[in-house]
C-alpha positions in Angstrom: 265.6 31.1 118.1 265.4 27.7 118.3 264.9 25.7 115.1 262.0 23.1 115.0 262.9 19.5 113.6 260.5 16.9 112.8 262.4 14.1 113.8 260.5 11.7 116.2 261.2 8.9 118.5 259.3 6.3 117.6 256.9 5.3 120.2 256.9 1.7 119.6 260.4 1.6 121.2 259.4 3.7 124.0 256.5 2.0 124.6 257.4 -1.5 124.8 261.3 -1.3 125.2 263.3 0.3 128.3 264.6 3.3 128.6 268.3 2.1 127.3 267.0 1.1 124.4 265.2 4.7 123.6 268.5 6.5 124.6 270.1 7.1 121.7 266.7 8.8 119.4 266.3 10.8 122.8 270.1 12.1 122.3 270.0 12.6 118.7 266.5 14.9 119.4 268.8 16.6 122.4 271.5 17.1 119.6 269.7 18.3 117.1 267.8 20.9 118.9 271.7 21.9 120.2 272.8 22.4 117.3 271.5 25.6 115.8 272.6 27.7 112.8 272.7 31.5 114.6 271.5 32.3 110.2 268.2 30.9 111.1 267.2 32.9 113.7 264.4 35.2 112.9 263.4 38.7 113.7 260.1 40.5 114.5 259.3 43.7 113.8 258.1 46.5 117.1 254.3 46.7 117.5 252.4 49.4 119.1 249.7 47.3 120.8 248.9 43.9 121.2 245.1 42.7 122.2 245.7 40.3 125.3 244.2 36.8 124.3 241.9 36.2 127.0 238.2 37.1 126.7 236.4 37.3 130.0 233.2 38.5 130.6 232.5 39.7 134.4 228.6 38.3 135.5 227.2 40.9 137.6 225.2 39.6 140.9 221.6 38.9 140.5 221.0 40.4 143.6 219.5 37.6 145.2 219.7 36.1 148.7 222.8 33.9 148.0 225.6 32.8 150.6 228.5 35.1 150.1 230.5 31.6 149.5 228.2 30.6 147.0 228.2 33.6 145.0 231.9 33.7 145.1 232.1 30.1 144.1 229.8 31.1 141.0 232.0 33.9 140.5 234.8 31.7 139.9 233.5 29.8 137.7 232.1 32.1 135.6 235.6 33.0 135.2 237.0 30.3 134.4 234.0 29.5 132.6 234.9 31.8 129.9 238.6 31.5 130.6 238.7 28.5 129.5 236.5 28.9 126.2 239.3 31.5 125.2 241.3 28.6 124.7 239.0 26.7 122.3 240.0 27.7 119.5 242.5 27.4 117.0 244.2 31.1 116.8 245.5 30.9 120.7 247.3 27.5 120.3 248.8 28.4 116.6 250.3 31.6 117.7 252.5 29.3 120.8 253.1 26.5 119.0 254.9 29.0 116.2 256.6 30.7 118.8 260.0 28.6 118.5 261.5 30.1 121.2 258.8 29.0 123.6 258.1 25.3 122.4 261.9 24.4 121.5 263.0 25.4 124.7 260.0 23.0 126.4 260.9 20.5 124.4 265.3 20.5 124.9 264.3 20.6 128.4 261.9 17.4 128.1 264.2 15.8 126.3 267.3 16.4 128.2 265.4 15.8 131.0 264.7 12.2 129.8 266.5 9.8 132.7 264.3 11.7 135.0 261.7 11.2 133.3 261.7 7.4 131.4 259.8 4.9 133.0 257.9 7.7 135.3 254.8 9.2 135.3 253.9 12.8 134.1 251.3 15.2 134.5 250.6 17.8 131.7 249.0 20.6 133.3 246.9 22.7 130.9 247.6 20.7 127.8 246.4 22.5 125.3 247.5 20.5 121.9 248.8 17.7 123.8 252.4 19.0 122.2 254.6 18.9 125.4 252.6 15.5 126.7 254.1 14.3 123.1 257.1 15.6 124.1 257.5 13.6 127.8 256.2 10.7 125.2 259.1 10.7 123.4 261.3 10.9 126.5 259.9 7.4 127.0 257.4 8.5 130.0 255.5 5.4 130.9 252.4 7.1 131.5 251.2 11.0 130.9 247.8 12.7 132.2 247.1 15.3 129.8 244.9 17.6 132.0 243.4 20.3 129.8 239.8 22.6 130.6 238.9 23.3 127.3 237.4 21.8 124.2 240.8 21.8 122.6 241.4 18.5 124.9 239.4 16.6 121.6 241.9 18.0 119.7 244.8 17.0 121.6 243.2 12.9 121.5 243.3 13.5 117.8 247.1 13.8 118.3 247.9 11.9 120.3 246.3 9.1 117.9 247.7 10.6 114.9 251.2 9.8 116.9 250.6 6.6 117.9 250.8 7.6 121.3 247.6 6.2 123.0 249.2 3.3 125.1 251.1 6.4 127.1 249.0 9.5 127.0 245.9 9.7 128.5 244.0 13.1 127.9 241.8 14.2 129.9 239.3 17.2 130.0 238.2 18.9 133.3 239.7 21.5 135.8 242.9 20.2 137.5 241.0 21.4 140.8 238.0 18.7 139.8 240.1 16.4 138.1 241.3 13.0 139.7 244.0 10.8 139.0 244.5 7.3 139.7 248.4 8.0 141.0 250.6 9.8 142.0 253.3 11.3 139.2 256.7 12.1 139.2 257.1 15.0 136.9 255.0 17.6 136.3 255.2 19.9 133.2 253.3 22.6 132.1 253.7 25.7 130.2 252.0 28.1 133.0 253.0 31.4 132.4 250.7 34.5 130.7 251.8 38.3 129.8 254.0 40.0 132.8 254.4 36.8 133.7 251.2 36.0 136.2 248.4 37.2 134.1 245.8 34.3 133.7 246.9 32.5 137.5 247.3 29.8 135.7 250.1 29.2 138.5 247.4 28.2 140.9 246.5 25.3 139.3 250.3 24.1 139.0 250.5 24.4 142.8 248.1 22.8 143.4 249.1 19.8 141.3 251.8 19.8 142.8 250.3 19.7 146.5 248.2 17.1 145.6 250.2 14.8 143.2 253.5 14.6 142.6 255.9 12.3 144.9 258.4 13.2 147.0 261.4 13.7 145.2 259.8 14.7 141.7 260.7 17.3 139.4 258.4 20.5 138.2 259.2 21.5 134.7 260.1 24.9 134.3 260.9 25.3 138.2 262.1 28.5 138.9 260.9 31.8 137.3 262.5 35.2 137.6 260.3 38.9 137.3 262.3 41.7 135.4 261.7 45.3 135.2 263.4 48.4 133.4 263.0 52.4 133.2 262.4 53.4 129.1 261.9 56.2 126.9 259.5 56.2 124.0 258.1 59.3 123.1 256.2 58.0 120.4 253.3 56.8 122.1 252.6 60.5 122.7 253.0 61.4 119.5 251.0 58.3 117.8 248.4 58.3 120.4 248.0 61.7 122.6 248.8 64.0 120.3 246.8 62.5 117.7 243.4 63.8 119.3 244.9 67.6 118.6 245.5 66.6 115.2 242.1 65.9 114.3 241.1 69.4 114.4 243.3 70.5 110.9 242.2 67.1 109.0 238.2 67.2 109.9 238.2 70.7 111.2 236.3 69.0 114.3 237.8 69.7 117.7 238.5 66.8 119.9 241.3 68.0 122.4 238.8 67.2 124.9 239.4 63.1 124.7 243.0 63.6 125.5 242.2 63.2 129.2 240.3 60.0 128.4 243.1 59.0 125.9 245.5 59.3 129.1 243.2 57.5 131.4 242.9 54.1 128.8 246.3 54.1 127.8 248.2 55.0 130.9 246.2 53.1 133.8 246.0 49.8 131.5 249.3 47.5 131.2 250.6 47.8 127.5 251.6 44.8 125.9 254.3 45.6 122.7 257.9 44.6 121.5 260.3 46.8 123.4 263.6 48.0 121.6 266.7 47.1 123.8 267.8 50.5 123.4 264.7 52.1 124.7 266.1 50.8 128.3 267.7 54.0 130.2 269.1 51.5 132.8 270.3 48.2 133.5 267.4 46.1 134.5 266.7 44.5 138.2 264.7 41.3 139.1 262.3 42.3 140.9 260.8 38.7 141.8 261.9 35.2 142.6 259.3 32.2 142.1 260.5 29.1 143.3 257.9 27.0 141.7 258.8 24.0 144.2 257.7 25.9 147.0 255.3 28.7 146.3 252.4 29.1 147.6 248.6 30.4 146.6 248.8 32.2 149.3 252.1 34.0 148.7 250.3 34.6 145.3 248.2 36.7 146.2 250.6 39.7 146.4 254.1 39.1 144.7 256.7 42.3 145.7 259.9 43.2 145.5 261.8 46.7 145.2 263.8 48.4 142.5 266.8 50.8 141.8 268.2 52.0 139.1 270.8 54.9 137.9 270.1 56.5 134.2 272.9 56.3 131.3 271.9 59.7 130.2 269.9 62.3 128.8 266.9 61.3 128.5 263.4 61.1 128.7 261.7 58.5 130.9 258.3 57.0 129.8 257.4 54.2 131.6 258.4 50.6 133.0 259.0 48.1 131.1 258.6 44.0 132.3 259.5 40.6 131.6 260.4 37.6 132.6 262.3 33.9 132.5 261.4 30.9 133.4 264.2 28.2 134.0 264.7 24.3 134.0 267.3 23.9 136.4 266.0 20.3 137.5 267.6 18.6 134.8 269.8 16.1 135.9 273.6 16.1 134.9 273.0 18.1 132.0 273.2 22.2 132.0 269.4 24.2 132.5 267.4 25.5 129.9 266.1 28.9 130.2 263.0 30.7 128.2 263.4 34.5 128.6 261.5 37.6 127.8 264.1 39.9 127.8 264.0 42.7 125.0 267.2 41.9 124.1 266.5 38.2 123.7 265.0 36.5 120.5 261.3 37.4 120.2 258.3 35.7 121.2 255.1 35.8 121.8 254.6 37.1 125.4 256.8 40.3 124.4 256.8 42.5 126.5 254.3 44.6 129.3 254.8 48.0 129.4 253.6 50.3 132.3 253.5 54.2 130.5 253.2 57.2 133.1 251.2 60.1 131.9 254.2 62.5 131.1 257.7 61.8 129.6 259.9 63.1 132.6 263.2 64.5 131.6 266.4 62.7 133.5 270.1 62.9 133.0 273.1 60.6 133.7 273.1 59.1 137.2 269.3 60.4 137.7 268.0 57.6 139.9 264.7 55.4 140.7 264.3 54.0 143.4 260.6 51.9 144.3 258.4 49.7 144.9 256.2 47.0 142.5 253.3 44.7 143.1 251.1 42.2 141.4 248.0 41.1 142.7 244.9 39.0 141.4 242.3 41.4 139.9 240.0 43.0 141.8 236.9 42.3 139.7 238.5 38.7 137.9 240.8 36.6 139.9 242.5 35.9 136.3 243.5 39.6 135.9 246.5 41.0 136.8 246.7 44.2 139.0 249.7 46.5 139.6 250.7 48.5 141.8 253.7 51.3 141.9 255.0 53.6 144.1 258.2 54.9 143.0 260.8 58.4 143.4 262.4 60.2 140.3 265.7 62.2 141.6 264.5 64.8 144.6 261.1 64.4 143.1 257.9 63.2 145.7 257.0 59.6 145.4 254.4 58.7 143.1 251.6 55.9 143.0 250.2 54.8 140.4 247.6 51.3 139.7 247.4 49.5 136.4 245.2 46.9 135.4 245.4 44.2 133.1 242.1 42.7 131.7 240.5 42.6 128.5 237.3 44.7 129.8 239.7 47.7 130.4 239.4 50.7 127.9 242.6 50.8 126.4 
């Protein structure tokens, strides 16, 4: 895990001098970020479930004669309103900044891109507390538009002022789709990734900003994202979450076996967010989707689909699929790219892994083949949620189709 250093580039130098004058300090920051001893890496314990940070309320139609287009727009406004409220508190921003893999990777990528950022115009999409905007200022940006729709924007202004960067960074509170900038930008930076990569659908806003403001030849940080899938075993979840209901009788003399079907519906019909143990993978992962952020369209995001095929390592119980993602900053000029990985084989991040459990484990053996198709699309009830469709076969078994939801209001 990368370690956060507290050395900063003197902002006055970067504001009033040319890019060359900042080069020494930028090189110092990059050097510090790259030279991290392995002993400082942290470990984390596996957790069985993590509640998602997004809190929405689905607003029902009031039964009026409102036109369909207007009703859809109003529903989207309701969805966005509750989404942005969930980012107004401190906890979610604390969690993200505490994630040193995430934060220091962005810092390193931005500093390595200093030759493309120094003296240039930057848009930070979903700026939050403004930390990425500050990194861009440290890299010598002439102007940074920190766009943030939630009330945390007021705290971002304080962060900017506390670091003396008011001349470089302008915090703008509002939705990207509603904001007007006075000029085109050379760089777009955004930390848009959610659980399962696409949960919260913030990438749509990055695409909107790209099409509206990014100059020809401009760069996007990060520039590419990939989604991975692998079959896993984890029989403990059936013991902990399903067999529990049968054990109630021995403890309290009440038969609650009738709860088991409902428990399965709730747990195995929704995406579970967990720290997956690498040794629980029973086949090599497959890349099922790649997104080029410089070319992807909003229409294409309506259905991200990928096929997979696996051969199992040995005798085991197949319990479900684990998904994770990487994002890569490969637009860096003359420097090595930076990659953030949420793989179970890498250092843990706040994204963890997304797990699609089966209602019952399936026995597999060496070289048992699994083939199938996975499709990700915006939620039917709320476009910031995520729907996941699976079609797969295991060995000679007939094809199975399953559907999973990822939302805050689905029973779990």
